[in-house]
N, C-alpha and C positions, 0 to 999 in steps of 0.2 A: 607625627602621630605616634602616640605611646600609650602605655598604661602606667599610672603612677601609684605609689603607696608610701606610707611613712608614719612616723610618730614624733612627737615632741613631748618633753617631760621636765618636771622640776627636778627629777633625779636622772640617773643614767638610763637611756633607752636601750632597747634590745635589738641590736643590728641583725641578729640571726632571724628574729621574727620578721623584720622588714624584708629580708631576702626571701623568706617563704611567701610573704605577701606578694612579692613580685613574681616568684616562680609560678604561682597558680594562675597568673594572667599572661603567660608567655604568648598566648595566641594574639594578644593586643600588640605585641612587640617582639617578633621572632628574630630581629636583626641584631640584637645586642641588649646590654643592660648597663646600668651605672648606679653608683651609690655614694652617698655622703654620710659620714658618721662623725659626731663630736660628742661632747659631754652632756648635751641636752637635746639633741635631735638626730634622727636617722631618716634619710630620704632615699627613695629608690625609684627606678623606672625601668620599663621594658620599651625598646625602641623599634618602631616600624619606620625605616629610613625612607624619606620622600624628598625633603629639601635639604640641601647641603649634606648629601649622603656621605661624603668622605670625612667631613669635619664637624658634623652636627651632634656629637655625643653630649649626653647630659650625665649628671647635673651640670649647670652652668654657674659661674661665679663672677662676682664683681672683682675689680682690680685688686682690692685688698683682701679678698676672700671672706669678708664678713657677711655678704649677702649671697645666698645659695637658692637655686630654684630648680624644680622639676616641673615638667609641662606636658600636657596632653592636648593635641589639637593643631591648628594652623592659624597663624596670624597673617592675613592677606596683605596688610599694608606694611610688612616688615622692611621693605626696601626704603620707604619714606622714613620709617622710624630709625633705621640704621644711620641714614644720612643726618637726621636731626640729632641723634645721640653723638655722632662723631663731631658735629659742630659744637656740641656742648663739652667736648673734651674727653669723652669716653673712648677707651680702646676696645675694639671688637675684634676678636680673634678669628671667628669663622665667617660664613657667608649666609647664615640662615636666620631663623626667627627667634629661636629659643633664648639666645643670650640677650636679646632686647629686654627681656623681663627684668633681669637684675638691675640693669642700668635705669630703666624706667622707674623701678621701685626707689632707687637712690634719688631720683629727681622728684617724684610725685607721691611716694608712699603708696598706700592702697588706692588712691585716686588714679593710679596708672591704668585701671581698667577702662577709663573713659577714652584712652588713647588707642585702644585695641580694636581692630576690625577683624573679626574672625570667629572661630569656634575654639573654646578653650576650657580646660580645668587645670589650675596650676596651684603649686604650693611654693611660697617664698619664705625662707627662714632667715631672719635677721639675728645673727649671733650676738651682736652687741646688746640689743634690747631683749634678747630671748623671746622674740615675737614670731609667731607663725601666722602667715596670711594665706588663706585659701580663697579661691574665686572661681566662679563658674560663668560661662558666657551668657549673653543677654537672653537668648531663647532657650538654652538648655540642650545644645547639641552634644556636649560632653558631660558625662556623669561624674558625681563625686559624693561618696558616702563618708560619714564620720561618726565617731563616738568619743565621749570624754568622761573621765571620772574626776575632773577638776585638776588633779595632779598631772595627768597625762592626756594627750589627745592622739587618736589614731585616724588615718584617712586612707582612702583608696578609690581607684576608678571603678572597682567592682566590689560588691558586698562579700564575695567569697574571699577577697584579700583580708578583710577584717576578721572573717571567721577562722582564719588560720591561728588566731590567738585563742588558746584553750581557755583563757579566763573570760572570754566573751560568752554571755548566756544566749542560747538560741531559743528564746521563748517567743512564740507568736504574739504580736500585739493585736488584741481583739479589735481595737478601733481601726487599725490598718486593714484587718481582714474584712471588716464591715464596709470600708471604703472600696476595697477590691471587689467585693461581690456587687457593689453598685455600679462601678465604672469599668471593671475588668483590668484595672491596674492599681498599683499603690501610689497615691499622689505624694509629692514632697510637701512638707518636710518629713513625713512618716517614712519608715521602712517597715518591712514585714516583721522585723525583730524589735522587741522592746529595748529601748536604750540606744538604738542605732538610728541615725538620721540621714536623710538626703539633703545636701545643700540645694536650695531651690535655684532655678535659673535667675540670672541677674542679681545674685547675692554675693556678698563678701562675708567671710568668717575670719575673725582675728582672735587668736589664742595668745594670751600673754600672762605668764606667771600663774597659770591655772585658771584664768578667767576667760570665758568665751563670750564674744559679742558677734551677733549676726545682723547684717543690715542689707537692705535693698539699694542698688545703685542705679537702676534704669527701669523705666516703664514707658510704654507707648502712650503718646498723646493723641487721642482720637477726636479732639475738638476740631470740627471740619473747618477748612480754610475757605475763603471766598471761592465760589464756583469758577472753575477755569473752563475754557473751551474744550469740548470733548476730543476734538482732533489733536489739540495741543497735548492733552493728557495722554492720548495714545502714543504720540511720538516720544513724549518724555518717558513713558513706561518702557518703550523699546530701548531707549538709550540706557536706562538704569539696568534693565535686564541683561543687555549685552555687556555692560561694564562689570556687573556682578558675576557674570559667567566668565569673562576674560580673566579676572584676578584669581578665579578658582581653577584655572587651567595651568597654573604654574606648578610644574612637577618635574623632578629628574627621573621619575619612574613612569611606566606606561599608564595612560589615562583613558577612560572610556565613560559610558553613561548607561544608566538604567533607562530603558524605553518601554513603558507599559502600554503605550497606545493612547493614553489620555492627553489632554491639552497641555498639562503642566510639563510632563517629562518630554513631550514632543517639542515644546517651545525651547526647552533647554538644549536638546539635541540640535535644533535649528540654529540657536545662538552659538553653539560650539562649532558647528560646521561652517558658519559664516566667518569664523575667526581662526580656523585651523588650516594649516598647510597640508595636513595629512588627513586621511580618512578617519572619521570618528568611529571608534569601536562601540557598538551598541548591543545591549543584552536584554532579553525578554523571556519570561516564562509564561506558559499557558496550561490549560487543562483540556482533557478530552471532552468534558462537558462544555458545550458551546455557550451556555449561559454565563460562564466565568472566564471565557477565553477571549483575549483581546489581541492575539498575535496578528490577526489580519490588519488591525488598525496600526500596529507598530510597523508592519511591513510597508505601509503607505509612506511613512516618514523615512524609513530606512531607504526605500527606493528613491524618494525625492532627493535625498542628500547623499546617495551612493555610499552609505555607511558600511562598515565591516560588521555585518549583523549576525548575531548568534541567538539561537532559540533553544528552549528546553521545555518538554512537556512533563509536568508534575504527575507522577504515577502513584501507585498505592503502596510505596515502601514507607508508609508513615510510622509503622512500628519501629523502624530504625531511627527515624529522625526525631520523633517526639522525646525520647529520653535525652538525646543530645541537646535539644532545645531547653528542656527542663533544667539541665545542668548549666547551660550558658546564661539563662535568665535567672538571676539570683533571687528573684522574687516571683510569686505567682503572677502570670501574665497571660491574659486570655484573648488577645487580639489574634484571631486565627490567620490573619494575613502574614504573621511571622513565618508561616510555613513557606509560601512562595518567596518571601523576602530572603529566607535562608538559602533556598535553592538558587535564586538568581545571583546572590552574593557568591556562593560557592562556584558557580559557573564562571562568573566574571573574574574571580581571582586566578583562574587558569590562564588569563590573558592580560590582565592589568592589575595595578596596585591601588589605583585611585578611580573612583566613579563619581560623576555628578548625577543628581536626581532632581525631581520636581517637587520635593517636599516643601510645604508652606504656601503653595499657590492657592489652595482652597481657603486657608485661614486669612491670607492677605487680601484676596479678591472676591470672597464670597462664593465659593464653589459648591458647597453642599446643599442638597435639597432642603435640609432642615432650616437653612438660613431663610429661604423663601417662605417657609411655614411661619417662622418667627416674625418675619417682616410683615406678613399679612395678618398675624394674630393681633396686631394693634387695634384692629377693627372690632375685636370681641369685647362686648360691654362687660364691666365688672359685675359679678353676681353678688347678691347678698350672701352672707356667710353660710346660713343654713342651706340655701339652695345649692351653693357651691359644694358643700360637703355631701349632700345627697346625690348630686350629679356625678361627683368623683367616685363615690361608692358604686353607683350604677355602672359607670364606665369600667371600673375594675372587675366587676362581676361578669360583664359581657366579654371582656378580653380573656378572662380565665376560661370561659366556657366556649370560646370560638376557635375555629381552626385558623392556622397561619395563612395569611393572605386573603381571608374571607372578608366580605363586606361588613359582617357583624363585628369582626375584630377591629377593622378600621374605624367603624362607628364608635366602638367602645373607647379606642384610643383618643378619638376626637373629643368625647365627653370628658375624659380624664384631663386632657390638655386644656379645654375651655374652662373647666372648673378651677384650675390653678391660677394664682396670681402671676403676673408677667415674669417675675424673677424666679418662680418655681416651675414654670412651664419647661424651660430648657433642661433642667436636671431630669425631668420625666422623659424627655426625648432621648437623653443620653444614657439612661440607666439600663442595666441588664436585669438585676433583681430590684424590684420596687421595695419600699419599706415593708409593705404587707407580705410580699413573698419571702423576704429575709426573715421576718418574724415567724412565718410558718415553718421554715426549714431549720431555724436555730433550736438547739437543745435548751432545756430550762436553764442550765448553768450559763450558757452564752447569752441568753435573753437577759439574765440578771446583770451580767457584766456590761451589756451594751444599752441598757435602759437610758434613754435620754440622748443617745448619740444620733446625730442627723447628718448623714452624708450629703443630702441635697444642699445643706447649708454651705458647703464648700463652693459650689457653683453660684449659689445665691449671693454669697459675699463678693465673689469676683464680678458678678453682674452689677451689684450695687456700687462697687468701687470704680467702675469704668468711668472715664471722662467723656464717653460718647453721648450724643444727644438723641440717639434712637435705639430701639431694642435690637435692631440689626447690628449696630456698632458695638453694643454691649455684649452680644453673644460672640461676635468676632473676638472681642477682648477675652471673654471666658475661655474660648478654645485656645487662644494664644498662650494663656497661662496655665491651662490644665490639660486638655486632650492632646495638644501638639507636643509639649515637652514630656508628658508622663506616659503617653501611649505611642504616638507615631515616631518620635525621635528615639525613644528607648528601643523600639522595634528595630529601627534601622541601625542604630549604634551597635546593639548586641549581635544582630545577624551578620553585619559586615565585619565587625571586629572578631567574631568567632572564626572568620575565614581570613583574618589578617588583611582586610581590605578597608581602605579609607573612603568614606562617603562625604561629599560636599554638596551644599544646598544653596544655589544662587538666590532662590526666592526668599531665603532667610537672611540675606544681607541686611544689616540693620538700617542702612541708608534707604534701601528699597522699602523695607517695612515701615519706616517712619513716614515716608512719602505716601505710601498706600493708606496708612491709617487716617490721614487727613482728607481723604477723598469723600465727596458726598455719597450718602448711602445709595443713591440711584445709580452711581457708577459701578456699584458692586452687584446689587440685586434689584431687578426692576420687574414687578409683578411676579410671575413664576420663572423668569429668566435669571439664571445665576451667572456669576463671573462675567458681567456684561463688558466692562472695560477691557479686561485681559483678553477675552475672545476677539474683540475688535482689533486690539493692538497686534496680536500675533497671527491674525487671519492671513496677512500677506505672506507669512512664513510657511504656512501649513497647507496640506491638500484640502480643497474645498469640501470634499466628501467627509473628511475626518471631522470637520467643524460641525457637521449636522448630526453626528452620533450623540445620543444621550450619555450622561456620565454613568460609568459602570462601576467604578471602584475596584479595589484589589482584593476581591472576595474569593472564598473557596467553597466547594460543595459540602459544607459541614454537616447539614442535615442528612445527606445521603451517606456520608462516611460513617455517621453514628448509627445508621441502620445497617451498614455493611461491614467494611473492614475494621472499623473501630468499635463495633457493637460489643464484642466480648471483652475487649480491654476496658471500655467504659464501665460495663457491668461489674467486672471483677475488681477493678481498682476502687470503685465508689462504694462497694458493698462488702468487701472482705473484712476479715478480723482487724487488720491494721487500721482501716478507715473507721470502723465502728469504735475502736478503742480510743480514738481521739476525743470522743464525746462532744464534738462540735455541732454535728448536724443530726436531725431526726432521720433515721434510716427509712421509716415509712414514707416520708416525703420524698426522699431521694429515689426510692424504688418506684414511687408513683410517677415521678418525672420520667424515669426510664421507660416505664410501661406506656405512658401516654405518648411519648415520642415514637416508640415502635408501632403504636396503633395509628399513626398518621399525623398527629399534631407536630408542630415544630417547636420543640423546646431545646434546640441545639445550642443556643447561646448560653443558657443557664447550665446545661449539662457540661458544655465545654469549659465553662468557668470553674465549675466544681472539679472537673477532671484535671485541669491545669494546676489547681491548688494542691490536689492530692499528689500529682507527679512531682511538683516542686517540693512538697513536704518530705517525700521519700528521698529526694536527691540531696536536700540541704539541711533539714531541721532535726537530724538525728542528735540526740543529746550529747554524744561524744564521738570522737573519731574525725578524720579528715573529710572535707567535702569531696565527694566522688560522683562521677557520672553513673557508675555501676549500681549505686544505691537506688536509682530510680526503679529499675526492674531487675530482679535477681536472675531472671532467665537469661542465659547466654544469647539467645536469639534476639533479645530486646536491648541488650546492653550496647551502647554506642562504641565506636572505635576510640582508641586512646587519642587524646588531643596532642 
């Protein structure tokens, strides 16, 4: 596990810049660094040593030195690949996974990605062809940013690496901002900066003599296979999950697991315990507010498997952690569960270097309540256009004027949902700011720049591109290519890597995902029951009482915080001279949101999204100078500790 950075150019690259690009991400790899420099490329990396600790340094080279690679991630089938490459005549010097890359490239070129099982972002430099190949894993576990001016290309695991180049303009992309306000994250291929891109999951980028080509190399096939016996499917799922967990338990450093108390993380802990000779170390965070606290459920699993269990209660030192999170998240990011994720990662790193988690269980097996809603929505008849428009407007008006959690608000949301065509219903469920709410808050200048931009179209396009034969299958596809990689996996990657901790996700094994994608819809959601097959498959592994609890999610008491310990911070940051000077948002609308929240309405999601954008902007988007954590809040009481 590492952080990588580098550049290739038709002229001489700048090795000093690449070293600065690596220095700023030392948290991703505190155990060492490595660099390659030649007349047209400079590659660097920071290493978190986990596999082949003694000999696994990078960059790695082919026998003749013409192929060079730097790599972030883990290749779980590296033992099989090493054996295969040795039989093909390649000489492997170490005992780990990294050096497989250069030899696979020699054999298969860019198609080497099809041979890899794992999470990865890598760069392979072919000196003879002056060709740089960048690749990202199928699901998007490992990040990769890039920018190019044709003559040169720069890349890095984090956006702050690219920002070390003083020639890079730090201008906010208004389209990326529009997408962010809709979904609370910036989706690939956008980044928050104009001219800088994220390589999407399951994509390759090839730069050769100044020309950039990007192509997709993998997607899930959701065409259902003939119905299999449900008991056979349960047994096959247990086999796949045990095997996916087993290959992720290979480590020369201490290993543990996040245990939230939900079905997914509990199943992973069970699979680990059944295949480990030692006690599994488990880690859980909770809150004093019982509505958000799942520690009692986590303890059921910890007790059943006699794990070495550790707990932490998240308290109100948020003014300390928010600036640090704003610095680590190189783009505005408003999933508030990043806060407990950061705390559990920090606690875990005191005991282990690797953790397994339950990420992907919901997307693979239909775990969210919204999936049941979409599955049942197929019964809603299609409305005539005029009636649909009127119904949607009525629903929006009711939602705006109703209190959070009220019957009227739920009724208004139902009207909005019913009025939309099937492909547009899901974006409405997933949005933070609706198009109408964004238009209300935008300044005149921003309205002009964003006229015609439709963030809902991103999810609609993914919905229409799905090979599934049901709306349920299509929304599972949508989440797999949007919410999962751009929100959940970003959150886990950044919060764990901020603490020099590696996270592995058995549910995101592509063999398991490909099998799950072909299941009949009824094996995932049945009526209002979610995750039908997974719950039945893992029921023998888990306490019966745990299986009866409703899904809770990894939430935080955000509304309460914004009326309490974060009230002054939110007001000051969103309404001060610095925020007003940006000219992006109407201050009257922002102040009205703050007032209505304090008066008892719940506008926490939108306020949090605006707050995270402002904190990010202060940390990263200064027109000059280095990216620093202290820029978030000048007050010494708010500035985070040095990394």
